[in-house]
Every structure is written in C-alpha cells, then in structure tokens.
Backbone as a chain_set.jsonl record, in Angstrom:
{"seq": "MNICGCLVHATVQSLPGIRDRIEAMDGVEIHASDNDGRLVVVVEDTESNTASELIMQLHQIPGVLSVTLTYHHFEDLAAPRAASLPAKSSQVGDRTNDNL", "coords": {"N": [[-78.179, 49.396, -43.977], [-76.232, 49.602, -41.56], [-74.773, 49.043, -38.302], [-72.934, 49.152, -35.483], [-71.758, 47.795, -32.224], [-69.928, 49.003, -30.183], [-66.592, 48.532, -27.182], [-65.184, 51.199, -26.037], [-61.853, 51.558, -25.129], [-60.325, 54.012, -22.542], [-57.7, 56.379, -21.447], [-57.976, 57.769, -18.672], [-57.486, 60.209, -17.692], [-56.621, 61.733, -19.936], [-59.683, 61.843, -20.758], [-62.131, 63.658, -20.5], [-61.766, 64.963, -23.298], [-61.747, 63.317, -25.024], [-64.28, 61.929, -24.844], [-65.646, 64.239, -25.375], [-65.014, 64.82, -27.911], [-65.898, 62.228, -29.101], [-68.471, 62.577, -29.245], [-68.919, 64.823, -30.984], [-68.92, 63.148, -33.645], [-70.488, 62.627, -36.3], [-73.069, 60.363, -36.384], [-71.896, 58.936, -35.0], [-72.493, 57.473, -31.105], [-72.244, 57.79, -27.696], [-73.209, 55.678, -25.385], [-73.137, 54.636, -23.08], [-70.658, 54.747, -19.753], [-68.163, 55.368, -18.283], [-65.875, 56.013, -15.334], [-63.414, 54.799, -15.066], [-62.519, 54.81, -17.843], [-63.831, 53.424, -20.463], [-65.909, 53.14, -22.418], [-69.32, 52.928, -23.848], [-70.364, 52.777, -27.221], [-71.83, 53.663, -29.964], [-72.098, 52.525, -33.203], [-72.584, 53.934, -36.741], [-73.842, 54.105, -40.429], [-72.808, 56.91, -42.153], [-74.093, 59.219, -44.612], [-71.488, 59.745, -45.648], [-69.813, 58.537, -44.408], [-68.518, 55.02, -43.788], [-69.499, 52.938, -41.05], [-67.421, 50.981, -40.236], [-65.435, 52.982, -41.128], [-65.605, 54.949, -39.503], [-65.03, 53.631, -36.746], [-62.218, 53.16, -37.565], [-61.423, 55.739, -37.386], [-62.171, 56.36, -34.512], [-60.425, 55.135, -33.533], [-58.032, 56.839, -34.078], [-58.025, 58.945, -32.47], [-56.229, 60.728, -29.652], [-55.175, 59.489, -26.5], [-56.954, 57.268, -26.894], [-56.891, 54.076, -25.807], [-57.612, 51.038, -27.476], [-59.982, 50.021, -29.611], [-62.873, 47.95, -29.415], [-65.01, 45.764, -31.297], [-67.558, 44.812, -30.307], [-70.718, 44.234, -31.314], [-72.173, 43.566, -34.134], [-74.688, 44.852, -36.859], [-76.317, 44.111, -39.876], [-78.111, 45.507, -42.426], [-79.521, 45.339, -45.435], [-81.871, 47.628, -46.986], [-82.379, 48.54, -49.225], [-82.832, 45.832, -50.985], [-85.418, 43.252, -51.401], [-87.721, 42.354, -49.214], [-87.791, 39.111, -47.656], [-89.26, 36.077, -46.656], [-89.742, 35.329, -43.537], [-89.634, 32.475, -42.815], [-89.323, 29.231, -44.216], [-91.117, 28.021, -47.29], [-92.289, 25.646, -47.352], [-92.017, 24.09, -44.214], [-90.897, 22.495, -41.412], [-92.941, 21.05, -38.68], [-92.343, 20.777, -35.071], [-93.495, 17.486, -34.368], [-95.187, 17.607, -36.382], [-95.803, 15.371, -38.616], [-96.435, 14.476, -41.305], [-94.248, 16.839, -42.695], [-92.119, 16.174, -41.667], [-89.307, 14.924, -42.634], [-86.485, 15.005, -41.772]], "CA": [[-78.369, 49.993, -42.228], [-75.053, 49.117, -40.995], [-74.733, 49.223, -36.725], [-71.805, 48.745, -34.753], [-71.673, 48.467, -31.321], [-67.933, 49.001, -29.574], [-66.599, 49.239, -26.311], [-64.203, 52.454, -26.069], [-61.23, 51.579, -23.745], [-59.352, 55.095, -22.577], [-57.099, 56.67, -20.493], [-58.834, 58.036, -17.783], [-57.079, 61.714, -17.688], [-57.669, 61.985, -21.281], [-61.455, 61.107, -21.209], [-63.612, 64.255, -21.308], [-61.785, 65.646, -24.196], [-62.635, 62.16, -25.495], [-65.824, 62.213, -25.193], [-66.026, 65.786, -26.934], [-64.434, 64.406, -30.111], [-66.779, 61.138, -30.384], [-69.629, 63.463, -29.253], [-68.95, 65.863, -31.838], [-68.97, 62.523, -34.794], [-71.265, 62.403, -36.724], [-73.001, 58.557, -36.144], [-71.623, 57.873, -33.127], [-73.351, 58.216, -30.5], [-71.817, 57.281, -26.672], [-74.813, 55.422, -24.805], [-72.812, 54.127, -21.197], [-69.502, 55.55, -20.019], [-67.635, 54.918, -16.689], [-64.74, 56.727, -14.54], [-62.458, 54.392, -15.446], [-62.029, 55.035, -19.24], [-64.442, 52.707, -20.756], [-67.356, 54.23, -22.738], [-69.975, 52.085, -24.672], [-70.549, 53.876, -28.394], [-73.076, 52.733, -30.986], [-71.677, 53.478, -34.973], [-73.792, 53.944, -37.631], [-73.099, 54.475, -41.017], [-73.476, 57.962, -42.358], [-74.012, 59.806, -46.079], [-70.038, 60.397, -45.715], [-68.48, 57.729, -43.637], [-69.617, 53.801, -43.383], [-69.101, 52.712, -39.534], [-65.946, 50.501, -40.554], [-64.111, 54.132, -41.121], [-66.211, 55.894, -37.914], [-64.069, 53.319, -36.118], [-60.909, 53.711, -37.137], [-61.561, 56.925, -36.331], [-61.997, 56.487, -32.872], [-58.765, 54.589, -33.1], [-56.901, 57.362, -33.699], [-57.838, 59.264, -31.32], [-55.586, 60.264, -29.003], [-55.44, 58.882, -25.313], [-57.706, 55.88, -26.986], [-56.164, 52.569, -26.355], [-58.602, 49.9, -27.928], [-62.246, 50.039, -29.711], [-63.217, 46.5, -29.672], [-66.607, 45.544, -32.003], [-68.694, 44.087, -29.527], [-72.184, 43.945, -31.747], [-72.199, 43.826, -35.656], [-75.896, 44.477, -37.219], [-75.88, 44.881, -41.099], [-79.042, 45.095, -43.415], [-79.449, 46.036, -47.087], [-82.8, 48.313, -46.666], [-82.693, 48.34, -51.173], [-83.431, 44.805, -51.102], [-86.318, 43.18, -50.901], [-87.901, 41.626, -47.685], [-87.846, 37.826, -47.818], [-90.525, 35.412, -45.835], [-89.265, 35.14, -42.358], [-89.662, 31.112, -42.744], [-89.118, 28.826, -46.007], [-93.028, 27.967, -47.548], [-92.52, 23.912, -46.503], [-91.144, 24.793, -42.756], [-91.03, 21.134, -40.819], [-92.652, 22.041, -37.595], [-92.204, 19.759, -34.299], [-94.43, 16.976, -34.048], [-95.27, 17.364, -37.554], [-95.069, 14.244, -39.311], [-96.408, 15.162, -42.829], [-93.607, 17.396, -43.128], [-90.583, 15.772, -40.996], [-88.353, 14.151, -43.448], [-85.071, 15.416, -41.59]], "C": [[-77.245, 48.882, -41.731], [-74.616, 49.384, -39.367], [-74.349, 48.642, -36.117], [-71.852, 48.944, -33.186], [-70.341, 48.509, -30.207], [-67.397, 49.752, -28.109], [-64.955, 50.027, -26.489], [-63.724, 52.141, -24.627], [-60.132, 53.273, -23.539], [-58.551, 55.42, -21.534], [-57.88, 58.135, -19.493], [-58.754, 59.692, -17.782], [-57.307, 62.365, -18.878], [-59.248, 61.783, -21.827], [-62.308, 61.794, -20.93], [-62.757, 64.862, -22.601], [-62.198, 64.13, -25.301], [-63.807, 61.994, -25.249], [-65.986, 63.288, -25.826], [-66.089, 65.258, -27.857], [-65.345, 63.375, -30.455], [-68.352, 61.577, -30.284], [-70.269, 64.501, -30.244], [-68.488, 65.006, -33.681], [-70.2, 62.429, -35.193], [-72.069, 61.097, -37.061], [-72.885, 57.836, -35.413], [-72.006, 58.596, -32.204], [-72.672, 57.118, -28.919], [-72.92, 57.393, -25.809], [-74.644, 55.236, -22.975], [-71.134, 54.632, -21.465], [-69.434, 55.091, -18.615], [-66.289, 55.644, -16.397], [-63.756, 56.195, -14.982], [-61.347, 54.312, -17.162], [-63.142, 53.952, -20.342], [-66.109, 53.51, -21.075], [-68.044, 52.548, -24.307], [-70.731, 53.11, -25.97], [-70.989, 52.733, -29.225], [-72.579, 53.565, -32.28], [-72.257, 52.983, -36.073], [-73.004, 54.365, -38.838], [-74.257, 55.397, -41.114], [-73.308, 58.05, -43.613], [-72.457, 59.76, -46.577], [-69.336, 59.139, -45.678], [-68.796, 56.597, -43.527], [-68.639, 53.707, -42.033], [-68.01, 52.2, -39.474], [-65.085, 52.062, -40.582], [-64.255, 55.178, -40.079], [-65.144, 55.517, -37.064], [-62.877, 53.46, -35.897], [-60.294, 54.23, -37.041], [-61.381, 57.362, -35.36], [-60.987, 56.049, -32.222], [-57.756, 55.275, -32.9], [-57.248, 58.865, -32.832], [-56.926, 59.528, -30.288], [-55.638, 60.227, -27.445], [-56.763, 57.386, -25.56], [-57.053, 54.915, -26.966], [-56.596, 51.556, -26.472], [-60.422, 50.853, -27.949], [-62.293, 48.379, -29.65], [-64.699, 46.699, -29.742], [-67.239, 44.544, -30.854], [-70.038, 43.823, -29.974], [-71.991, 44.016, -32.956], [-73.836, 43.605, -36.186], [-76.162, 44.863, -38.375], [-77.545, 44.421, -42.158], [-79.104, 45.705, -44.366], [-80.87, 46.12, -47.109], [-83.338, 48.197, -48.006], [-83.423, 46.829, -51.068], [-84.807, 43.907, -50.224], [-86.8, 42.025, -50.018], [-88.303, 39.682, -48.067], [-88.927, 37.353, -46.312], [-89.667, 34.985, -44.742], [-88.744, 32.856, -42.601], [-89.996, 29.881, -44.355], [-90.834, 28.349, -45.992], [-93.025, 26.228, -46.978], [-91.447, 24.559, -45.138], [-91.859, 22.828, -41.991], [-91.449, 21.564, -39.093], [-92.916, 20.43, -36.53], [-93.381, 18.928, -34.07], [-95.446, 16.652, -35.268], [-94.947, 16.6, -38.254], [-95.152, 13.873, -40.707], [-95.072, 15.811, -43.321], [-92.105, 17.069, -42.634], [-89.656, 14.731, -41.774], [-86.998, 14.289, -43.354], [-84.302, 14.14, -41.071]], "O": [[-77.388, 47.669, -41.577], [-73.817, 50.32, -39.393], [-74.883, 47.573, -35.824], [-71.971, 50.094, -32.764], [-70.204, 47.55, -29.447], [-67.568, 50.932, -27.805], [-63.916, 49.536, -26.931], [-64.307, 52.226, -23.547], [-59.293, 53.551, -24.396], [-58.674, 54.684, -20.555], [-58.164, 59.264, -19.894], [-59.769, 60.383, -17.858], [-58.019, 63.364, -18.98], [-59.734, 61.63, -22.948], [-63.428, 61.283, -20.908], [-63.608, 65.599, -23.1], [-62.963, 64.207, -26.261], [-64.285, 61.919, -26.38], [-66.52, 63.255, -26.934], [-67.041, 65.155, -28.63], [-65.741, 63.264, -31.615], [-69.259, 61.121, -30.982], [-71.424, 64.905, -30.378], [-68.01, 65.624, -34.632], [-71.058, 62.124, -34.365], [-71.738, 60.633, -38.152], [-73.309, 56.729, -35.079], [-72.011, 59.826, -32.144], [-72.634, 55.892, -29.022], [-73.514, 58.41, -25.452], [-75.405, 55.483, -22.039], [-70.516, 54.832, -22.51], [-70.331, 54.586, -17.941], [-65.588, 55.852, -17.388], [-62.928, 56.991, -15.425], [-60.199, 53.983, -17.459], [-62.587, 54.072, -21.434], [-66.964, 54.088, -20.406], [-67.527, 51.762, -25.101], [-71.509, 54.026, -25.701], [-70.739, 51.528, -29.259], [-72.607, 54.786, -32.435], [-72.416, 51.789, -36.33], [-71.876, 54.848, -38.731], [-75.444, 55.362, -40.788], [-72.534, 57.24, -44.125], [-72.206, 59.739, -47.782], [-68.541, 58.695, -46.506], [-69.857, 56.687, -42.909], [-67.502, 54.158, -41.894], [-67.26, 52.754, -38.67], [-64.031, 52.111, -39.948], [-63.425, 56.035, -39.777], [-64.372, 56.346, -36.583], [-62.306, 53.729, -34.84], [-59.101, 54.084, -36.776], [-60.734, 58.362, -35.051], [-60.59, 56.235, -31.072], [-56.817, 55.023, -32.144], [-56.394, 59.748, -32.763], [-56.612, 58.463, -29.756], [-56.311, 61.173, -27.035], [-57.281, 56.725, -24.661], [-56.478, 54.617, -28.013], [-56.172, 50.744, -25.65], [-61.239, 51.514, -27.308], [-61.27, 47.812, -30.033], [-65.455, 47.304, -28.982], [-67.125, 43.326, -30.997], [-70.72, 43.187, -29.17], [-71.271, 45.011, -33.045], [-74.348, 42.494, -36.048], [-76.35, 46.079, -38.397], [-77.91, 43.287, -42.466], [-78.697, 46.862, -44.271], [-81.457, 45.044, -47.224], [-84.505, 47.843, -48.168], [-84.654, 46.805, -51.082], [-85.099, 43.88, -49.028], [-86.321, 40.894, -50.102], [-89.211, 39.354, -48.831], [-89.223, 38.026, -45.324], [-88.775, 34.198, -45.06], [-87.649, 32.305, -42.488], [-90.843, 29.981, -45.243], [-91.583, 28.328, -45.015], [-93.876, 25.817, -46.188], [-90.442, 25.266, -45.198], [-92.949, 22.275, -42.143], [-90.679, 22.17, -38.349], [-93.42, 19.376, -36.918], [-94.353, 19.504, -33.582], [-96.288, 15.754, -35.253], [-93.839, 16.746, -38.77], [-94.319, 13.185, -41.298], [-94.679, 15.37, -44.401], [-91.101, 17.597, -43.111], [-89.402, 13.66, -41.222], [-86.231, 13.955, -44.257], [-83.095, 14.2, -40.835]]}, "num_chains": 1, "name": "protein.A"}
C-alpha cells in the first residue's frame, strides 16, 4: 500500500479542466480545493500505475504549476506483521530493564 498526499497548484483559469482530468484518473482523489488554484489530492498505487507514476502524470496536465508531496505512507501488505514493541522493552521507571 502506497499513499501520497499532494498539494497541486494550478492556474485559476484552467482549474475546472484540471479538476475534470484529475477526477478521471484511477487512484487519484481530490479531497479539498480552493478558488485560488490549490487542490489537496491523495494518490494511491493502482494495478496499472504506481503512485509516483500518477504524480508525474499530474505534473503533465496543462495548467498545473506544481505538485508537492506533503505526506507519504508505504506499507508492504505482503510482509508478515511484526510486533510493535521489541520483546524486551525498557519502561520508564522500570529499573530491571533500564540499562541505557
């Protein structure tokens, strides 16, 4: 699972067409927008494209001035889930395991 949060900045006059193009892309969703040309977009891997490929496609839309990656989360869903804490953890105030 690969999820990216992006800020897309576009020219105001081309914003309606850009919104249409983005909404037609599989794996891309607009979560917020402003009339000044800013859009908050979430991009996810699809079966046919990686998130990075989709972000590059966003750059190629006429009228898009910039695409800035603001958040990224990657999780290998095929990997076995590891415990969130090591087997021996040091607790605050626990002097028996506090050897740091």
